[in-house]
C-alpha positions as CSV (number, residue, x, y, z in Angstrom):
1,M,68.4,61.7,37.8
2,E,69.2,65.4,37.5
3,T,71.4,66.5,35.2
4,R,75.2,68.2,35.8
5,E,73.7,71.4,35.6
6,G,71.1,70.9,37.8
7,Q,73.4,69.7,40.6
8,R,75.6,72.8,39.8
9,A,72.7,75.1,40.2
10,I,71.2,73.3,43.7
11,W,74.8,73.8,45.4
12,A,74.9,77.5,43.8
13,A,71.7,78.3,45.8
14,G,71.5,79.8,49.2
15,D,74.9,80.6,51.0
16,Y,77.3,77.4,51.1
17,R,79.7,79.7,53.2
18,T,77.7,80.1,55.8
19,V,76.7,76.2,56.0
20,G,80.2,74.8,55.1
21,A,81.5,76.9,58.0
22,Q,79.4,74.9,61.1
23,F,81.3,71.4,59.4
24,L,84.8,72.9,60.2
25,L,85.5,70.0,62.7
26,A,84.7,67.2,60.7
27,S,87.5,68.0,58.3
28,E,90.0,68.4,61.1
29,L,89.0,64.9,62.7
30,L,89.3,62.9,59.2
31,T,92.5,64.3,58.2
32,E,93.7,63.3,61.9
33,A,91.9,59.8,61.3
34,L,93.6,59.7,57.8
35,D,97.3,60.2,59.9
36,L,98.1,62.0,56.7
37,R,101.8,62.3,56.1
38,A,103.7,65.3,54.4
39,N,103.5,65.5,50.5
40,E,101.3,62.8,50.2
41,R,99.1,63.3,47.1
42,L,95.4,64.1,48.3
43,L,92.5,65.1,46.1
44,D,89.2,66.5,47.8
45,V,86.2,65.8,45.7
46,A,83.3,68.3,45.7
47,T,85.7,70.3,48.1
48,G,82.7,73.1,48.5
49,T,84.3,76.1,50.5
50,G,87.5,74.2,50.7
51,N,87.8,72.6,54.3
52,L,89.2,69.6,53.9
53,A,91.4,70.3,51.6
54,L,92.7,73.4,53.6
55,A,92.8,71.2,56.6
56,A,94.9,68.7,54.6
57,A,97.1,71.4,53.4
58,R,97.9,72.5,56.5
59,R,99.5,69.0,57.3
60,A,101.7,69.5,54.5
61,A,99.9,67.2,52.0
62,A,100.2,68.1,48.4
63,V,96.6,69.1,48.3
64,T,94.2,69.0,44.8
65,A,90.2,70.1,45.2
66,L,87.6,69.9,42.9
67,D,83.9,70.8,43.1
68,L,80.9,71.7,40.5
69,V,80.2,74.8,41.6
70,P,82.8,77.5,40.1
71,D,81.9,80.4,43.0
72,L,82.7,77.9,45.6
73,L,85.9,77.3,44.3
74,G,86.0,80.6,44.2
75,H,85.7,81.0,48.1
76,A,87.9,77.9,48.5
77,R,90.7,79.6,46.5
78,R,90.6,83.0,48.4
79,R,90.6,81.2,51.8
80,A,93.6,79.0,50.6
81,D,95.2,82.2,49.6
82,A,94.6,84.1,52.8
83,E,96.6,81.1,54.6
84,G,99.5,80.7,52.1
85,L,98.2,77.2,51.6
86,A,99.2,75.7,47.9
87,V,96.2,74.1,46.8
88,A,95.4,73.3,42.8
89,F,91.6,73.4,42.4
90,H,89.9,72.1,39.7
91,E,86.1,72.6,38.7
92,G,85.0,69.0,37.5
93,D,82.7,66.0,38.5
94,A,82.8,63.2,40.8
95,E,81.4,61.0,38.4
96,D,83.9,61.7,35.5
97,L,87.3,62.7,37.5
98,P,89.6,64.4,35.1
99,F,93.0,62.8,36.5
100,P,94.9,59.1,35.7
101,D,94.2,56.0,37.8
102,S,96.2,56.0,41.0
103,S,97.2,59.4,40.6
104,F,96.5,60.0,44.7
105,D,97.5,58.5,48.0
106,V,94.4,59.7,49.9
107,V,90.8,60.8,48.1
108,T,88.6,62.5,50.2
109,S,85.5,64.1,50.3
110,A,83.4,66.0,53.8
111,F,79.6,65.9,52.8
112,G,80.3,66.1,49.4
113,V,80.4,62.9,47.1
114,M,77.5,61.7,48.9
115,F,75.1,63.7,46.9
116,A,76.5,62.5,43.6
117,R,74.0,61.5,40.9
118,N,75.3,58.2,40.3
119,Q,76.7,56.9,43.0
120,E,78.0,53.5,42.0
121,R,80.0,56.2,39.4
122,A,81.3,58.1,41.9
123,A,82.7,55.3,44.3
124,A,84.0,53.5,41.4
125,E,86.0,57.3,40.3
126,L,87.2,57.6,44.0
127,M,88.5,54.2,43.8
128,R,89.9,54.4,40.4
129,V,91.7,57.9,41.1
130,C,93.4,56.3,44.4
131,R,96.6,54.4,44.5
132,P,96.4,50.6,45.5
133,G,97.3,50.4,49.4
134,G,95.6,54.2,49.5
135,R,93.0,55.7,51.7
136,I,89.8,57.0,50.7
137,G,88.3,59.1,53.9
138,L,84.9,60.5,53.9
139,A,82.4,62.3,56.5
140,T,79.0,61.1,55.7
141,W,75.4,62.2,57.3
142,T,73.5,59.2,58.6
143,P,70.1,58.4,57.8
144,D,68.6,59.0,61.7
145,S,70.6,62.2,61.8
146,Y,68.9,65.7,62.1
147,M,71.0,66.4,58.3
148,G,69.3,63.0,56.9
149,R,65.9,63.7,58.3
150,M,66.0,67.2,56.5
151,L,67.2,65.9,53.6
152,E,64.4,63.1,53.5
153,L,62.0,66.3,54.6
154,N,63.2,68.1,51.3
155,T,62.1,65.1,49.1
156,R,58.8,65.2,50.3
157,Y,58.4,69.0,48.3
158,V,60.6,67.9,45.6
159,P,60.2,64.6,45.2
160,V,62.8,62.4,43.4
161,P,62.8,60.0,40.9
162,E,62.1,56.7,41.9
163,G,64.6,54.1,42.6
164,T,67.2,57.5,43.8
165,H,69.1,55.9,46.4
166,P,69.2,58.9,49.2
167,P,72.4,60.3,49.9
168,T,72.3,59.3,53.2
169,R,73.5,55.6,52.2
170,W,76.8,56.7,52.4
171,G,76.1,56.7,55.8
172,T,75.4,53.2,56.6
173,R,77.8,50.8,56.8
174,E,75.7,48.2,54.5
175,G,75.4,51.1,52.1
176,L,79.3,51.6,51.8
177,T,80.0,48.0,51.5
178,E,77.7,47.8,48.6
179,L,79.4,51.0,46.9
180,F,83.1,49.9,47.7
181,G,82.9,46.0,47.6
182,S,83.7,43.8,50.5
183,G,87.3,43.7,49.5
184,T,87.9,46.8,50.9
185,G,88.6,47.9,54.6
186,I,85.8,49.8,55.8
187,H,86.4,51.6,59.1
188,A,83.2,54.0,60.0
189,T,83.4,55.7,63.3
190,P,80.3,57.5,64.7
191,R,80.6,60.9,65.4
192,T,78.4,64.3,66.4
193,L,79.3,67.5,65.4
194,R,76.8,70.4,67.5
195,W,75.3,73.2,65.9
196,R,74.4,76.0,68.0
197,F,72.0,78.5,67.0
198,P,69.8,81.5,69.0
199,S,66.0,79.7,68.6
200,P,64.5,77.0,66.7
201,A,62.4,79.4,64.7
202,E,65.7,81.5,63.5
203,H,67.3,78.6,62.5
204,A,64.5,77.4,60.3
205,Q,64.3,80.5,58.9
206,V,68.0,80.8,57.8
207,W,68.6,77.4,57.0
208,A,65.7,77.6,54.4
209,E,67.5,80.3,53.0
210,V,71.4,79.2,53.0
211,Y,71.5,75.5,52.3
212,G,71.5,74.7,48.4
213,P,68.9,72.0,48.6
214,T,66.3,73.4,50.9
215,A,66.8,76.6,49.2
216,T,66.1,75.4,46.0
217,A,63.2,73.5,47.3
218,M,61.6,77.1,48.3
219,D,62.2,78.4,45.2
220,A,60.2,75.9,43.7
221,L,57.4,76.4,45.8
222,G,54.4,78.7,46.2
223,E,53.7,80.6,49.7
224,E,52.1,78.6,50.9
225,G,54.3,75.1,50.5
226,R,57.3,77.6,51.3
227,A,55.6,78.1,54.9
228,A,55.1,74.5,55.4
229,L,58.5,73.3,54.2
230,V,59.8,76.3,57.2
231,G,57.1,74.8,59.8
232,D,58.3,71.5,59.2
233,L,62.1,72.4,59.5
234,L,61.1,74.3,62.7
235,A,59.1,71.2,64.1
236,L,62.6,69.0,63.3
237,A,64.6,71.4,65.0
238,E,62.6,71.5,68.3
239,E,62.3,67.9,68.2
240,L,65.9,67.4,68.3
241,N,67.2,70.6,70.5
242,A,69.1,69.6,73.5
243,D,69.0,72.9,74.8
244,T,66.2,73.8,77.5
245,T,66.8,77.7,77.4
246,G,65.0,78.7,74.0
247,A,68.0,78.5,72.2
248,L,69.2,75.8,69.7
249,L,71.7,73.0,70.0
250,L,71.4,70.7,67.2
251,P,73.3,67.4,67.4
252,L,74.5,66.8,63.9
253,D,75.3,62.9,63.4
254,Y,77.9,61.7,61.2
255,L,80.1,58.8,60.0
256,E,83.6,59.3,59.8
257,V,85.1,56.3,57.5
258,V,88.3,55.3,56.0
259,V,88.5,52.8,53.5
260,S,91.5,51.0,53.0
261,L,92.4,49.8,49.3
């Protein structure tokens, strides 16, 4: 299992500012699905560049945001400052949240907590800090989506320890029930983002450089391995491309999840 420092290094690699900008819409939709109210206490876990935290702050929630990577927090803070939004930022780990029980009305994570090393512990922490009757909101990649298949592709080049659950476990109803229990109300809605790029080849090369898990895999490989990984990314993008003009239109399927406690 990866260490905390290993996780921090993965997500500090590449350029998540470029990546996160592609996922803005999912955070806006999730905040609407949660029916946020002014002054509700919201914690955004694994906030990254702050997409969901800022979306919630625009809706007058009292927002706290946490991430493991200082550079990402710095970028999120600058975005909040530029919009004049009040968000309390904290460095911390999703598996050991530095907040008392029942501190928040709403706890969220968009494409973040699903990458926790110990998934059961992370889910338990989300539930612990959310008050009884509160809501947990998630956006999670599904196994058969482009992102799910790309993450699986990475493991062919940089294997994970045997028995490790894939992050896309959070993108299945079965996995969500295992993590949050059958006694919670789990409402999961399939959604699709669309990613546009000038060409599949340009996408494959850029993606290998900017997305933390893929950039980390590239760093661990020799020249031949890097070329093979980029080639596999290109083949996957071409397989799923919905554009017929030579450009790239990638559907990014995910689950929008609201867990009622």
